[in-house]
C-alpha positions in Angstrom: 0.0 0.0 0.0 1.1 3.6 -0.5 0.2 7.1 0.7 -2.4 8.7 -1.7 -3.6 12.2 -1.7 -7.1 13.5 -2.3 -6.3 17.3 -2.3 -10.0 18.3 -2.2 -10.6 16.2 0.9 -8.3 18.4 2.9 -9.2 21.7 1.5 -6.5 22.0 -1.1 -7.8 23.0 -4.5 -5.3 22.5 -7.3 -6.3 24.2 -10.6 -4.9 21.4 -12.8 -3.1 18.1 -12.9 0.3 19.8 -12.6 -0.7 21.4 -9.3 -2.3 18.2 -8.0 0.9 16.3 -8.7 3.0 19.1 -7.1 0.7 19.0 -4.0 1.4 15.3 -3.6 5.2 15.9 -3.8 4.9 18.8 -1.3 3.2 16.6 1.3 5.4 13.5 0.7 2.6 11.4 -0.9 3.2 8.6 -3.4 0.0 9.1 -5.5 -2.8 11.5 -6.2 -6.4 11.5 -7.4 -6.9 13.0 -10.8 -9.6 14.0 -13.3 -10.0 11.5 -16.2 -11.5 14.3 -18.2 -8.4 16.4 -17.8 -6.2 13.5 -18.7 -8.3 12.9 -21.8 -8.1 16.6 -22.8 -4.3 16.7 -22.1 -3.7 13.5 -24.0 -5.5 15.0 -27.0 -3.5 18.2 -26.8 0.0 17.0 -25.9 -0.1 13.2 -26.2 -0.5 10.3 -23.8 3.3 9.9 -23.3 3.6 13.5 -22.2 0.8 13.0 -19.6 2.4 9.8 -18.3 5.6 11.7 -17.9 3.9 14.3 -15.7 3.4 11.5 -13.2 6.6 9.6 -13.7 8.9 12.6 -13.6 7.5 13.5 -10.2 7.5 9.9 -8.9 3.7 10.2 -8.3 1.2 7.4 -9.1 -2.3 8.1 -10.6 -4.3 6.9 -7.6 -7.9 7.1 -8.7 -10.5 9.1 -10.7 -14.2 9.7 -10.4 -17.0 8.3 -12.6 -19.7 10.5 -14.2 -22.9 11.2 -12.3 -25.1 8.1 -11.9 -27.5 8.8 -9.0 -30.0 11.2 -10.5 -32.3 10.9 -13.5 -31.9 8.3 -16.2 -31.0 10.8 -18.9 -28.0 12.0 -16.8 -26.9 8.5 -16.1 -27.1 7.6 -19.8 -25.2 10.7 -20.8 -22.5 9.7 -18.4 -22.4 6.2 -19.8 -21.8 7.7 -23.2 -18.8 9.6 -22.0 -17.3 6.8 -19.9 -15.5 4.7 -22.5 -13.3 7.6 -23.5 -12.7 8.6 -19.9 -11.9 5.1 -18.9 -9.5 4.7 -21.8 -7.7 7.9 -20.9 -7.4 7.0 -17.3 -6.1 3.5 -18.1 -3.6 4.9 -20.6 -1.7 6.6 -17.7 -2.1 3.7 -15.3 -5.2 4.9 -13.5 -7.0 1.6 -12.9 -9.1 2.5 -9.9 -12.3 4.5 -9.5 -14.7 4.9 -6.7 -18.1 6.1 -5.5 -20.2 6.0 -2.4 -23.6 4.5 -1.7 -26.2 6.2 0.6 -27.2 3.8 3.4 -30.9 4.8 3.3 -33.6 6.2 1.2 -36.9 8.0 1.5 -38.3 6.7 -1.8 -37.0 3.2 -2.3 -37.3 0.2 0.0 -34.3 -2.2 0.3 -35.1 -4.4 -2.6 -36.0 -1.5 -4.9 -32.9 0.3 -3.9 -30.7 -2.7 -4.5 -32.2 -3.2 -8.0 -31.6 0.4 -8.8 -28.0 0.2 -7.9 -27.4 -3.1 -9.7 -29.1 -1.7 -12.8 -27.1 1.5 -12.8 -23.7 0.0 -12.1 -23.8 -3.1 -14.4 -23.1 -1.1 -17.6 -20.6 1.1 -15.8 -18.7 -1.9 -14.6 -18.7 -3.5 -18.0 -17.2 -0.4 -19.6 -14.6 -0.1 -16.9 -13.8 -3.8 -17.1 -13.0 -3.4 -20.8 -10.1 -1.2 -19.7 -8.9 -3.2 -16.7 -10.4 -0.8 -14.2 -11.9 -1.7 -10.9 -14.7 0.2 -9.2 -14.8 0.5 -5.4 -18.2 1.0 -3.8 -18.2 2.7 -0.4 -20.6 1.6 2.3 -21.6 4.3 4.8 -21.7 3.3 8.4 -23.0 5.8 10.9 -26.3 4.9 12.5 -27.3 8.6 12.7 -27.3 8.8 8.9 -28.9 5.4 8.4 -31.8 6.5 10.6 -32.3 9.8 8.9 -34.5 8.4 6.1 -37.4 6.1 5.9 -35.9 2.9 4.4 -32.5 1.5 5.5 -30.1 0.2 2.9 -26.6 -1.4 2.7 -24.2 -0.1 5.4 -21.8 -3.0 6.0 -18.8 -4.4 4.1 -20.3 -7.9 3.7 -23.6 -6.6 2.2 -21.7 -4.3 -0.2 -19.6 -7.1 -1.4 -22.6 -9.3 -1.9 -24.3 -6.6 -4.1 -21.0 -6.0 -5.9 -20.8 -9.7 -6.9 -24.2 -9.2 -8.7 -22.8 -6.2 -10.6 -19.5 -7.5 -12.0 -16.2 -9.2 -11.3 -14.3 -5.8 -11.2 -16.4 -4.5 -8.3 -14.8 -4.2 -4.9 -14.8 -1.8 -1.9 -13.8 1.7 -1.2 -12.9 0.8 2.3 -13.1 3.7 4.8 -11.9 3.0 8.3 -14.5 5.4 9.6 -17.4 3.5 8.0 -15.7 0.2 9.0 -15.6 1.5 12.6 -19.1 2.9 12.7 -20.6 -0.2 11.1 -19.0 -2.3 13.9 -16.6 -4.0 11.5 -13.8 -6.3 12.8 -10.2 -7.0 12.0 -11.2 -10.6 11.4 -13.6 -9.5 8.6 -10.8 -7.5 7.0 -8.5 -10.6 7.1 -11.1 -12.6 5.3 -10.9 -10.3 2.3 -9.1 -11.0 -0.9 -6.8 -8.2 -2.0 -8.7 -7.6 -5.2 -11.9 -6.9 -3.2 -10.3 -3.7 -1.8 -10.1 -1.1 -4.6 -9.3 2.0 -2.5 -8.9 3.0 1.2 -9.8 6.1 3.2 -8.4 6.8 6.7 -9.4 9.3 9.4 -10.3 9.0 13.1 -13.4 9.3 15.4 -14.0 11.8 18.2 -13.3 10.8 21.8 -16.3 10.2 24.1 -18.9 9.5 21.4 -20.6 6.1 21.3 -20.6 4.1 18.0 -24.3 4.8 17.4 -23.9 8.6 18.1 -21.2 9.3 15.5 -22.1 11.8 12.9 -20.7 11.3 9.4 -18.6 14.5 8.9 -17.4 14.8 12.6 -14.1 13.1 12.2 -10.4 13.6 13.0 -7.1 13.4 11.2 -5.8 9.9 10.7 -4.5 8.6 14.0 -5.4 11.8 15.8 -7.5 10.4 18.7 -6.8 6.7 18.6 -10.5 5.8 18.8 -10.4 3.9 15.5 -8.1 0.9 15.6 -6.1 2.2 12.6 -3.1 0.0 13.4 -5.2 -3.2 13.2 -7.0 -1.9 10.1 -3.8 -1.3 8.2 -2.0 -4.4 9.4 -4.9 -6.5 8.2 -4.8 -4.8 4.8 -1.0 -5.4 4.7 -1.6 -9.1 5.6 -4.0 -9.7 2.8 -1.7 -8.0 0.3 -3.5 -4.8 -0.5 -1.1 -2.7 -2.7 -3.2 0.3 -3.5 -3.6 3.9 -2.2 -4.4 4.8 1.4 -5.9 8.3 1.4 -6.9 10.7 4.2 -10.5 11.9 4.3 -10.9 13.6 7.7 -13.4 16.3 6.8 -11.4 18.4 9.3 -11.5 22.2 9.0 -7.9 23.1 8.1 -8.7 26.6 7.0 -6.9 28.1 10.0 -3.6 27.0 8.6 -1.7 29.6 6.6 -1.1 27.8 3.4 -1.8 24.7 1.3 1.8 23.6 2.1 1.0 23.5 5.8 -2.2 21.5 5.2 -0.3 19.0 3.0 2.5 18.7 5.4 0.1 18.1 8.4 -1.8 15.4 6.6 1.5 13.9 5.3 2.8 13.7 8.8 -0.4 12.1 10.0 -0.1 9.5 7.3 3.5 8.8 8.3 2.3 8.3 11.9 -0.3 5.7 11.0 1.9 3.9 8.4 4.4 3.3 11.3 1.7 1.3 13.1 1.5 -1.4 10.4 
């Protein structure tokens, strides 16, 4: 596994790929999330080799990219599907073989069976297109009970249930595994050790507040990776190491870092927190 950067998750807003790569270098990361659309546009303008060189010259890996909007109306989903082959080809051409999205753990409109059918229907063609380019899609389960209880119908919120649905979608479906959602869904280290490495597409890390029970955690009230020690991040990372996960581990703390003077300070703070938790493996 290696230290990945999601600049936007820590309040850093690079204007382009060059700035995103430089942000990763500044903070001591090994990979960075990127826009497949920007890679496509750059490849058309300067050539794929030149785009690859942007990553390789800096020693930074293309960690993951996002897929087009799929949650809303059918026309928007189909428009995204039409764009996806070119985006997937562009991402794969620079070595970007991971993409992710999150799944809401509840609904006011769809009961469990209806919601599951909706997601399988929406994701099957997405998975097929991605699979043609060797790309895996990680689906993130969302754990906090406070969010699950906020709408009428509960939906998937555990690792096992997400993997079961993923198996009905396609062979290139796995998990976006966030230690916060693993923790708040009462996941265990033994469950992680039972995973195959290909079932983990991407990893998020953070921490939980002190003095808050599992069922009272609120989704965006998190800490920096390893900040409080509430989440067993050492056991979490050791388990992923044991099963042979070799992909990015990226901070998503939802912490307010606006009080820091510069992006460099934000990047160095998160980089240091990542070094801290990687030492626990």
